[in-house]
C-alpha positions as CSV (number, residue, x, y, z in Angstrom):
1,X,-64.3,-7.8,18.5
2,X,-62.7,-9.0,21.8
3,X,-59.2,-7.7,22.6
4,X,-56.5,-10.1,21.7
5,X,-54.3,-10.9,24.8
6,X,-51.0,-9.1,24.3
7,X,-48.1,-8.2,26.5
8,X,-45.5,-6.8,24.1
9,X,-46.3,-4.9,20.9
10,X,-44.0,-3.3,18.3
11,X,-45.7,-0.7,16.0
12,X,-44.4,1.4,13.1
13,X,-45.7,4.4,11.1
14,X,-44.1,4.6,7.7
15,X,-44.2,8.3,6.9
16,X,-43.2,10.0,3.7
17,X,-39.7,10.8,5.1
18,X,-39.4,9.0,8.5
19,X,-40.4,5.6,9.7
20,X,-41.1,5.7,13.5
21,X,-41.2,2.6,15.7
22,X,-42.6,2.3,19.2
23,X,-42.6,-0.5,21.8
24,X,-45.6,-0.9,24.0
25,X,-45.4,-3.3,27.0
26,X,-47.9,-4.3,29.7
27,X,-46.7,-3.1,33.0
28,X,-49.0,-4.6,35.7
29,X,-52.5,-4.1,34.4
30,X,-51.6,-1.0,32.3
31,X,-50.1,-0.8,28.8
32,X,-47.2,1.7,28.5
33,X,-45.1,3.0,25.6
34,X,-41.6,2.2,26.7
35,X,-39.1,2.8,23.8
36,X,-39.0,4.4,20.4
37,X,-36.7,4.5,17.4
38,X,-36.8,6.0,14.0
39,X,-35.1,5.7,10.6
40,X,-35.4,7.3,7.1
41,X,-38.2,5.7,5.0
42,X,-36.9,3.6,2.2
43,X,-39.4,3.6,-0.6
44,X,-37.2,5.4,-3.1
45,X,-34.0,4.5,-4.9
46,X,-31.5,3.2,-4.1
47,X,-33.3,0.9,-1.6
48,X,-36.9,0.8,-3.1
49,X,-38.0,-1.4,-0.2
50,X,-40.1,0.0,2.6
51,X,-39.1,-2.8,5.0
52,X,-35.5,-1.7,5.2
53,X,-36.5,1.5,7.0
54,X,-38.9,-0.5,9.2
55,X,-36.1,-2.9,10.2
56,X,-33.7,0.0,10.9
57,X,-36.2,1.7,13.2
58,X,-37.0,-1.6,15.0
59,X,-33.2,-2.2,15.4
60,X,-32.9,1.1,17.3
61,X,-35.7,0.0,19.6
62,X,-33.8,-3.3,20.1
63,X,-30.6,-1.4,21.1
64,X,-32.4,0.9,23.5
65,X,-34.7,-1.7,25.2
66,X,-32.3,-4.7,25.3
67,X,-35.1,-6.8,23.9
68,X,-34.2,-9.1,20.9
69,X,-37.0,-8.5,18.4
70,X,-35.4,-9.4,15.0
71,X,-34.0,-12.6,13.7
72,X,-32.3,-11.4,10.5
73,X,-35.2,-9.7,8.6
74,X,-37.9,-11.6,10.6
75,X,-39.8,-10.3,13.6
76,X,-39.7,-12.9,16.5
77,X,-43.2,-13.9,17.7
78,X,-44.5,-14.6,20.3
79,X,-42.8,-12.8,23.1
80,X,-40.8,-15.0,25.5
81,X,-39.2,-13.0,28.4
82,X,-36.7,-10.6,26.8
83,X,-37.1,-12.1,23.3
84,X,-39.7,-11.3,20.7
85,X,-43.0,-9.5,20.6
86,X,-46.7,-10.7,20.6
87,X,-47.6,-8.7,17.5
88,X,-46.3,-6.2,14.9
89,X,-48.7,-3.6,13.5
90,X,-48.1,-0.7,11.1
91,X,-49.6,2.3,9.4
92,X,-48.3,4.1,6.3
93,X,-48.4,7.3,4.3
94,X,-45.2,6.5,2.5
95,X,-45.2,7.3,-1.2
96,X,-47.5,10.3,-0.7
97,X,-50.3,8.4,1.1
98,X,-53.5,7.4,-0.6
99,X,-54.4,9.8,-3.4
100,X,-58.0,9.7,-4.6
101,X,-60.3,11.4,-7.0
102,X,-64.0,11.5,-6.3
103,X,-67.0,11.9,-8.7
104,X,-70.6,12.6,-7.9
105,X,-73.7,13.6,-9.8
106,X,-74.4,17.0,-8.1
107,X,-71.4,18.9,-6.5
108,X,-73.3,20.0,-3.4
109,X,-74.9,16.6,-2.7
110,X,-73.3,13.3,-3.8
111,X,-70.0,15.1,-4.7
112,X,-69.7,16.4,-1.1
113,X,-70.8,13.1,0.4
114,X,-68.2,11.3,-1.6
115,X,-65.5,13.7,-0.5
116,X,-66.4,13.2,3.1
117,X,-66.3,9.5,2.6
118,X,-62.8,9.5,1.0
119,X,-61.4,11.9,3.6
120,X,-62.7,9.8,6.4
121,X,-61.0,6.8,4.8
122,X,-57.6,8.5,5.1
123,X,-57.2,9.8,1.5
124,X,-56.0,13.0,0.1
125,X,-58.7,14.1,-2.3
126,X,-57.1,15.4,-5.5
127,X,-60.3,16.7,-7.1
128,X,-64.1,16.5,-7.0
129,X,-65.8,16.0,-10.3
130,X,-69.6,16.5,-10.7
131,X,-71.9,16.7,-13.7
132,X,-72.8,20.3,-12.7
133,X,-69.2,21.6,-11.8
134,X,-69.1,23.9,-14.8
135,X,-66.4,21.9,-16.7
136,X,-67.0,20.7,-20.2
137,X,-66.8,16.9,-20.8
138,X,-63.4,17.0,-22.5
139,X,-62.0,19.1,-19.5
140,X,-63.2,16.4,-17.1
141,X,-61.6,13.7,-19.2
142,X,-58.3,15.6,-19.4
143,X,-58.3,16.3,-15.6
144,X,-58.8,12.5,-14.8
145,X,-55.9,11.6,-17.2
146,X,-53.6,14.3,-15.7
147,X,-54.0,13.5,-12.0
148,X,-53.4,9.8,-12.1
149,X,-55.0,8.9,-8.7
150,X,-54.5,5.7,-6.8
151,X,-58.2,5.1,-6.7
152,X,-61.5,6.7,-7.9
153,X,-64.8,6.8,-5.8
154,X,-67.8,7.2,-8.0
155,X,-71.2,8.1,-6.5
156,X,-74.4,9.7,-7.6
157,X,-78.2,9.5,-7.5
158,X,-80.4,8.4,-4.8
159,X,-81.6,4.8,-4.9
160,X,-84.4,4.5,-7.4
161,X,-83.7,8.0,-8.9
162,X,-82.3,9.0,-12.3
163,X,-79.3,7.1,-13.6
164,X,-78.3,9.5,-16.4
165,X,-75.8,11.7,-14.5
166,X,-73.9,8.9,-12.8
167,X,-73.6,6.9,-16.0
168,X,-72.3,10.0,-17.7
169,X,-69.6,10.4,-15.0
170,X,-68.7,6.7,-15.5
171,X,-68.3,7.3,-19.3
172,X,-65.9,10.2,-18.6
173,X,-63.8,7.9,-16.4
174,X,-63.8,5.1,-19.1
175,X,-62.9,7.7,-21.9
176,X,-60.0,9.1,-19.8
177,X,-58.7,5.5,-19.0
178,X,-56.3,6.9,-16.3
179,X,-53.1,5.0,-15.6
180,X,-52.3,4.3,-11.9
181,X,-49.6,6.3,-10.2
182,X,-47.8,3.3,-8.9
183,X,-47.3,0.0,-10.7
184,X,-47.6,-1.0,-14.3
185,X,-50.0,-3.6,-15.7
186,X,-52.6,-3.6,-12.9
187,X,-56.1,-2.2,-13.0
188,X,-57.0,1.1,-11.3
189,X,-59.5,0.5,-8.4
190,X,-62.9,2.2,-8.9
191,X,-65.5,2.0,-6.1
192,X,-69.0,2.6,-7.3
193,X,-71.3,3.7,-4.4
194,X,-74.2,5.4,-6.2
195,X,-77.8,4.7,-7.3
196,X,-78.2,0.9,-7.2
197,X,-80.3,1.0,-10.3
198,X,-77.3,2.2,-12.3
199,X,-75.1,-0.8,-11.3
200,X,-75.6,-2.9,-14.4
201,X,-74.7,0.1,-16.7
202,X,-71.6,1.0,-14.6
203,X,-70.5,-2.7,-14.7
204,X,-70.9,-2.6,-18.5
205,X,-68.9,0.7,-18.9
206,X,-66.1,0.2,-16.3
207,X,-66.1,-3.6,-15.4
208,X,-63.6,-4.8,-18.0
209,X,-61.0,-2.0,-17.7
210,X,-60.9,-1.2,-14.0
211,X,-60.8,-3.1,-10.8
212,X,-64.5,-2.2,-10.2
213,X,-65.9,-2.7,-6.7
214,X,-69.6,-2.1,-5.8
215,X,-70.5,-0.7,-2.4
216,X,-73.8,0.5,-0.9
217,X,-75.0,3.9,-2.0
218,X,-73.4,6.7,0.1
219,X,-76.5,8.8,-0.4
220,X,-79.4,6.3,-0.5
221,X,-82.0,9.1,0.0
222,X,-81.7,12.9,-0.1
223,X,-81.7,13.2,3.7
224,X,-79.5,10.3,4.6
225,X,-75.8,9.5,4.3
226,X,-74.3,6.0,4.6
227,X,-70.5,6.4,4.4
228,X,-69.2,3.4,6.3
229,X,-69.5,0.6,3.7
230,X,-67.6,2.6,1.0
231,X,-65.1,3.8,3.6
232,X,-64.3,0.1,4.5
233,X,-63.9,-0.7,0.8
234,X,-61.4,2.2,0.4
235,X,-59.3,0.6,3.2
236,X,-59.5,-2.9,1.7
237,X,-58.6,-1.8,-1.8
238,X,-55.8,0.4,-0.5
239,X,-54.2,-2.7,0.9
240,X,-55.1,-5.1,-2.0
241,X,-54.2,-2.8,-4.9
242,X,-52.4,0.4,-4.0
243,X,-50.1,-0.9,-1.3
244,X,-49.2,-4.0,-3.3
245,X,-47.6,-1.8,-5.9
246,X,-45.4,0.3,-3.6
247,X,-41.8,-1.1,-3.2
248,X,-41.5,-3.7,-0.5
249,X,-45.1,-3.6,0.7
250,X,-45.8,-7.2,0.0
251,X,-43.1,-8.1,2.4
252,X,-44.4,-5.6,4.9
253,X,-48.0,-6.9,4.7
254,X,-46.6,-10.4,5.4
255,X,-44.7,-9.2,8.5
256,X,-47.8,-7.5,10.0
257,X,-50.2,-9.2,12.4
258,X,-53.1,-6.9,11.4
259,X,-54.0,-5.0,8.2
260,X,-51.9,-1.8,7.4
261,X,-54.0,1.4,7.7
262,X,-53.3,4.8,6.0
263,X,-51.7,7.0,8.7
264,X,-54.5,9.7,8.7
265,X,-57.2,7.0,9.0
266,X,-55.4,5.5,12.1
267,X,-55.2,9.0,13.7
268,X,-58.9,9.5,13.0
269,X,-59.7,6.1,14.5
270,X,-58.0,6.8,17.8
271,X,-59.6,10.3,18.1
272,X,-63.0,8.7,17.4
273,X,-62.5,6.1,20.1
274,X,-61.4,8.7,22.7
275,X,-64.5,10.8,21.9
276,X,-66.8,7.7,22.2
277,X,-65.1,6.4,25.4
278,X,-65.3,9.8,27.2
279,X,-68.6,10.8,25.6
280,X,-67.2,14.2,24.5
281,X,-66.8,16.5,21.5
282,X,-63.2,16.4,20.3
283,X,-61.2,18.5,17.7
284,X,-57.8,17.1,16.6
285,X,-55.3,18.7,14.3
286,X,-52.1,17.4,12.8
287,X,-50.1,20.2,11.2
288,X,-47.2,19.0,9.1
289,X,-44.8,20.4,6.6
290,X,-47.0,20.0,3.5
291,X,-50.5,19.4,4.8
292,X,-52.8,20.0,7.8
293,X,-55.3,17.3,8.8
294,X,-58.3,18.3,11.0
295,X,-60.4,15.6,12.7
296,X,-63.6,16.2,14.7
297,X,-66.2,14.3,16.6
298,X,-69.3,16.4,17.3
299,X,-72.6,14.9,18.3
300,X,-71.0,11.5,17.8
301,X,-70.3,12.2,14.1
302,X,-66.7,11.8,12.9
303,X,-65.3,14.1,10.2
304,X,-61.8,14.5,8.7
305,X,-60.5,17.0,6.2
306,X,-57.0,17.5,4.8
307,X,-55.8,20.9,3.7
308,X,-53.3,19.7,1.2
309,X,-52.0,23.2,0.6
310,X,-51.4,24.4,4.2
311,X,-48.2,23.4,6.0
312,X,-45.2,24.8,7.9
313,X,-42.4,24.0,5.4
314,X,-43.1,22.8,1.8
315,X,-46.5,24.6,1.8
316,X,-45.6,27.7,3.9
317,X,-45.9,30.0,0.9
318,X,-49.5,28.8,0.4
319,X,-50.3,29.9,3.9
320,X,-49.0,33.4,3.1
321,X,-51.0,33.4,-0.2
322,X,-54.2,32.3,1.5
323,X,-54.0,34.2,4.8
324,X,-52.3,37.4,3.4
325,X,-49.4,39.3,5.0
326,X,-51.6,41.4,7.3
327,X,-53.2,38.4,8.9
328,X,-49.8,36.8,9.7
329,X,-48.3,40.1,11.0
330,X,-51.2,40.6,13.4
331,X,-49.8,37.8,15.6
332,X,-46.1,38.9,15.5
333,X,-45.2,40.7,18.8
334,X,-42.3,42.6,17.3
335,X,-42.0,45.4,14.8
336,X,-41.5,43.7,11.5
337,X,-41.2,45.0,7.9
338,X,-43.5,43.3,5.4
339,X,-40.7,42.6,3.0
340,X,-38.7,41.0,5.8
341,X,-41.5,38.7,6.6
342,X,-42.0,37.7,3.0
343,X,-38.3,36.9,2.6
344,X,-38.3,34.8,5.8
345,X,-41.2,32.8,4.5
346,X,-39.6,32.2,1.1
347,X,-36.4,31.1,2.9
348,X,-38.3,28.5,4.9
349,X,-39.9,27.2,1.7
350,X,-36.5,26.6,-0.1
351,X,-35.0,25.2,3.1
352,X,-37.9,23.3,4.5
353,X,-36.0,21.2,7.1
354,X,-34.6,24.2,9.0
355,X,-36.0,25.1,12.5
356,X,-36.1,28.5,14.2
357,X,-32.7,29.6,15.4
358,X,-33.7,32.9,17.2
359,X,-36.6,33.9,19.4
360,X,-37.8,36.3,16.5
361,X,-37.8,33.4,14.1
362,X,-39.8,31.3,16.6
363,X,-42.4,34.1,17.0
364,X,-42.8,34.4,13.3
365,X,-43.2,30.7,12.7
366,X,-45.8,30.4,15.5
367,X,-47.7,33.4,13.9
368,X,-47.8,31.6,10.6
369,X,-48.9,28.4,12.4
370,X,-51.9,30.3,13.9
371,X,-53.0,31.2,10.4
372,X,-52.5,27.7,9.0
373,X,-54.6,26.3,11.8
374,X,-57.3,28.9,11.4
375,X,-57.6,28.3,7.6
376,X,-57.6,24.5,8.0
377,X,-60.4,24.7,10.6
378,X,-62.4,27.1,8.3
379,X,-62.1,24.5,5.5
380,X,-63.1,21.7,7.9
381,X,-66.2,23.6,9.0
382,X,-67.5,23.7,5.4
383,X,-67.4,19.9,5.1
384,X,-68.4,18.9,8.6
385,X,-72.1,19.8,8.1
386,X,-75.3,18.2,9.4
387,X,-77.2,15.5,7.4
388,X,-75.1,12.7,8.6
389,X,-77.0,9.4,9.1
390,X,-79.6,11.4,11.0
391,X,-83.1,11.7,9.4
392,X,-83.6,15.4,8.6
393,X,-86.6,16.7,6.8
394,X,-85.6,19.0,3.9
395,X,-87.1,20.1,0.6
396,X,-85.5,19.4,-2.8
397,X,-84.4,23.0,-3.0
398,X,-82.6,22.6,0.4
399,X,-80.8,19.6,-0.9
400,X,-79.3,21.5,-3.8
401,X,-78.2,24.2,-1.4
402,X,-76.6,21.9,1.1
403,X,-73.8,24.2,2.0
404,X,-76.4,26.8,3.1
405,X,-78.9,24.4,4.7
406,X,-76.4,21.9,6.2
407,X,-75.4,23.5,9.5
408,X,-71.8,23.0,10.4
409,X,-71.5,20.5,13.2
410,X,-68.5,22.4,14.6
411,X,-69.8,24.5,17.5
412,X,-66.8,25.8,19.5
413,X,-69.0,26.4,22.7
414,X,-69.8,22.6,22.7
415,X,-66.1,21.6,22.3
416,X,-64.7,19.7,25.2
417,X,-61.1,18.8,24.1
418,X,-58.6,20.0,21.5
419,X,-55.7,17.7,20.6
420,X,-52.8,19.2,18.7
421,X,-50.1,17.3,16.8
422,X,-47.2,18.0,14.5
423,X,-43.8,19.6,15.1
424,X,-44.9,23.2,15.7
425,X,-47.3,22.1,18.4
426,X,-45.7,19.0,19.9
427,X,-42.2,20.4,20.1
428,X,-42.9,24.1,21.0
429,X,-40.1,25.1,23.4
430,X,-42.6,26.1,26.1
431,X,-45.9,24.2,26.3
432,X,-47.9,27.4,27.0
433,X,-46.9,28.5,23.4
434,X,-48.9,25.5,22.0
435,X,-51.8,26.4,24.3
436,X,-51.9,30.0,23.1
437,X,-51.5,29.1,19.4
438,X,-54.5,26.8,19.5
439,X,-56.5,29.3,21.6
440,X,-55.8,32.1,19.2
441,X,-56.3,30.2,15.9
442,X,-59.5,28.4,17.0
443,X,-60.8,31.3,19.2
444,X,-61.9,28.7,21.8
445,X,-65.2,29.5,23.5
446,X,-66.4,28.7,27.0
447,X,-64.5,25.9,28.7
448,X,-62.1,23.8,26.7
449,X,-59.3,21.3,27.6
450,X,-56.2,21.4,25.5
451,X,-53.6,18.6,24.9
452,X,-50.8,17.7,22.5
453,X,-49.5,14.4,21.2
454,X,-46.1,14.1,22.9
455,X,-44.2,12.2,20.1
456,X,-46.8,11.7,17.4
457,X,-47.8,8.2,18.3
458,X,-51.5,8.5,17.4
459,X,-51.1,6.5,14.1
460,X,-49.5,3.6,15.9
461,X,-52.2,3.6,18.6
462,X,-55.0,3.8,15.9
463,X,-53.9,0.6,14.2
464,X,-53.2,-1.1,17.6
465,X,-56.8,-0.3,18.6
466,X,-58.0,-2.6,15.9
467,X,-56.5,-5.6,17.7
468,X,-56.5,-4.4,21.4
469,X,-58.4,-1.3,22.3
470,X,-57.3,-1.3,25.9
471,X,-53.6,-1.3,24.9
472,X,-54.2,1.6,22.6
473,X,-56.3,3.7,25.0
474,X,-53.9,3.0,28.0
475,X,-50.9,4.2,26.0
476,X,-52.9,7.1,24.6
477,X,-53.9,8.4,28.1
478,X,-50.5,7.8,29.8
479,X,-47.8,8.4,27.2
480,X,-49.3,10.0,24.1
481,X,-51.4,12.8,25.6
482,X,-49.7,15.8,27.2
483,X,-52.5,17.7,28.9
484,X,-51.7,21.4,28.6
485,X,-54.6,22.6,30.8
486,X,-57.9,24.4,30.3
487,X,-58.9,27.6,28.5
488,X,-61.8,29.7,30.0
489,X,-63.0,32.2,27.4
490,X,-66.2,34.2,27.7
491,X,-67.9,35.0,24.3
492,X,-68.9,38.6,23.7
493,X,-67.5,42.1,23.1
494,X,-66.6,44.9,25.4
495,X,-64.3,47.8,25.8
496,X,-60.8,47.1,27.4
497,X,-61.0,47.7,31.1
498,X,-64.7,47.1,31.5
499,X,-65.9,44.3,33.7
500,X,-65.9,40.9,31.9
501,X,-65.8,38.0,34.4
502,X,-66.1,37.3,38.2
503,X,-64.3,34.0,38.8
504,X,-63.4,31.8,41.7
505,X,-61.3,28.7,41.5
506,X,-60.6,26.5,44.5
507,X,-59.0,23.1,45.0
508,X,-55.7,21.1,44.7
509,X,-53.5,23.9,45.8
510,X,-55.3,26.6,43.8
511,X,-57.2,29.4,45.5
512,X,-58.0,32.3,43.2
513,X,-60.8,34.8,43.3
514,X,-60.9,37.9,41.1
515,X,-62.9,40.2,38.9
516,X,-61.2,40.2,35.5
517,X,-61.7,43.1,33.0
518,X,-62.0,42.8,29.2
519,X,-58.8,42.4,27.3
520,X,-56.7,40.2,29.7
521,X,-54.9,36.9,29.5
522,X,-54.1,35.2,32.8
523,X,-52.3,31.9,33.5
524,X,-52.8,30.1,36.8
525,X,-50.8,27.1,37.9
526,X,-52.8,23.9,38.2
527,X,-50.7,20.7,37.6
528,X,-51.5,17.6,35.5
529,X,-54.0,15.3,37.2
530,X,-55.2,18.1,39.5
531,X,-58.6,19.8,39.3
532,X,-60.4,22.8,40.8
533,X,-64.0,23.8,41.2
534,X,-64.9,26.9,39.2
535,X,-67.7,29.4,40.0
536,X,-67.9,32.1,37.4
537,X,-70.3,34.9,36.5
538,X,-69.7,36.7,33.2
539,X,-70.8,40.3,32.7
540,X,-74.2,40.7,31.0
541,X,-72.9,40.9,27.4
542,X,-70.7,37.8,27.8
543,X,-71.5,34.1,27.7
544,X,-69.4,31.3,29.3
545,X,-71.8,28.5,28.1
546,X,-74.9,29.0,30.3
547,X,-76.1,32.1,28.4
548,X,-75.3,35.8,28.5
549,X,-74.6,37.1,32.0
550,X,-75.5,33.7,33.5
551,X,-73.4,32.1,36.2
552,X,-71.7,28.7,35.6
553,X,-70.0,26.1,37.8
554,X,-67.7,23.5,36.5
555,X,-64.7,21.3,37.3
556,X,-61.5,22.7,35.7
557,X,-58.6,20.3,34.9
558,X,-55.0,21.3,35.2
559,X,-52.0,20.6,32.9
560,X,-48.4,21.4,32.2
561,X,-49.6,24.9,31.1
562,X,-52.3,25.4,33.7
563,X,-55.5,27.4,33.6
564,X,-55.7,30.1,30.9
565,X,-58.3,32.8,31.5
566,X,-58.9,34.7,28.2
567,X,-61.2,37.8,28.5
568,X,-60.1,39.2,25.1
569,X,-63.7,38.6,23.8
570,X,-65.0,36.6,20.9
571,X,-64.6,37.1,18.0
572,X,-61.1,38.3,18.9
573,X,-60.4,41.7,17.5
574,X,-56.8,43.1,17.5
575,X,-56.1,46.8,17.0
576,X,-55.6,47.9,13.4
577,X,-52.8,50.2,14.3
578,X,-49.6,48.3,14.2
579,X,-47.8,50.0,17.1
580,X,-50.9,49.5,19.4
581,X,-51.2,45.9,18.3
582,X,-47.5,45.0,18.9
583,X,-47.8,46.7,22.3
584,X,-50.8,44.6,23.2
585,X,-49.3,41.3,22.0
586,X,-46.1,42.0,24.0
587,X,-48.3,42.7,27.1
588,X,-50.0,39.3,26.7
589,X,-46.7,37.6,26.0
590,X,-45.2,39.0,29.3
591,X,-48.4,38.0,31.2
592,X,-48.0,34.4,30.2
593,X,-44.1,34.4,30.0
594,X,-44.5,33.1,26.3
595,X,-41.1,34.1,25.1
596,X,-37.9,35.2,26.8
597,X,-37.9,39.0,26.7
598,X,-35.1,39.9,24.3
599,X,-35.7,43.6,24.0
């Protein structure tokens, strides 16, 4: 699709608590984000009209920019000097976002494929049902009734294969007869994307009681996945059915110049476009109060997962439960009693909107964030497996053991760029803290660039990209991305003090040459937009990307943090003894000037 000619754009993201508006204007040949405003989202009583929050956020942009955008409750189009805009676009996760249930014939095959499809479409997956998931029929029916999803995705069977299992799953859905979460008197959307031979039977079972939509099979053969047709249907039905039921959305849809997209789908879209444009492997994370979304593009394959139980406020106790106290304490550079940590976490859970008041509180919150990020990536790796639109030979026994045979696509040594988003990363008091949080939790390998989303405008840019890709990518590069710098981390193990890396960096004001021992963290200043040539030779047990002990030359890019040289080894192992560990963490903290020294 050719880009639509635009000079002034207003975009909003209707979140579950806040509606954020940004103004994007063409300055010369480049699109820049110029002003932003925000207001509380208004889907609940007493307003029950999402457009009220939208108009309030746009009004703030009007006041700051001096541009007249609104005429009462109407957006003035097209732009004429200092009046109006060329287009208004929006994303939304208000009302809890898109909540889906997926069903497949075999849990490790079509169940997993359906889950990947729904997650990529911007949904939160409430549960995955499969004929072999160990639950009795009545339990499955009870579960469907209980959850009340916005939409159900049903898949199962390869084309031409058996129809029994997928028909059985259809019968469970019919027997449960779930009522939609939003709206009364409308039919629940069900997308059928399974064995084409079962379509007549599925039509017979579900056609009259549900808004049934037929899409191409997401698993046409054992060794091939075809997720895009069903993913597009998820977006369309989200707009046609689910969004229409939310308070005020009919008015919002009429105001927009392009279809509304679920917030996570828009973020995924912009990350996918960046990876494609730069021809690189990208990992993106959005860590919120209740959930953590992970996006990746490896070998040109896009994946998204949502860890609905990992977050920094509402879900903070889940992070403690999943990670365990010891794993959180290993990142805290102060002596801290276990009970004290437990109490602090519970306090945050009951007062989710509070922010750290002291340096100690900040250190603890950033330690918890490391574990939330680590756990979310672990979950992402399980779903981001091979067998994605690429022909792969495999036997029938392999197919049933997909988790074992499907290699995770996430290879940290091949990762080129990490993008962090969410309050704890975007608003860290010192940018180097974000850099170190992502380095620690992801245990970055080789050479990796790091960046954060400055003010969480990726959703706005994702939906804008559907009408004008240049406008979206310009604003993304110039105003959204804050480049933190580059991490250089050899993979391997050694004793502290032994030789790890001979490195030389030269260019743009940086001239550094040193032999760095095992167990060090060093930060070198190299500003945004500047680069240096690196020549490095790791010790024989270490690999920087060219193989163990092999020299590597590369161009290293700067950022607001700089160049982080990490010779702590991979996998990273911290001392078991608490006193020794705290001493080491404090040494690293001082080396990078992470926190003001308070004691």
